C-alpha positions, 0 to 999 in steps of 0.5 A: 260631147259625143262619146261615140262618132261612128260605128266603130266607137259602138262597136269598140265600146261594147269589146270592152264592155264583154270583157269588163263583165266576164272579167268582174263577174257582172251581169248585163241585162239592159243598154242603151248607147246613144252619141252624147251617153249610154245607160247599163242595167248590171247586177254585180255577183261578186264583192267590190266588182261593181267598183272594179269594173268602173275603173 
């Protein structure tokens, strides 16, 4: 199953990721986007920020 169909999907995901990271005070160290999944290495800086981010 594809998560990202074209370049616009990748860009939209990165935009949403940036907004969520800033809102919940999370540091992103590394990411890898593939057509059918993604990997994120993040460190939460606030209490419950990671669970709020993932929601």
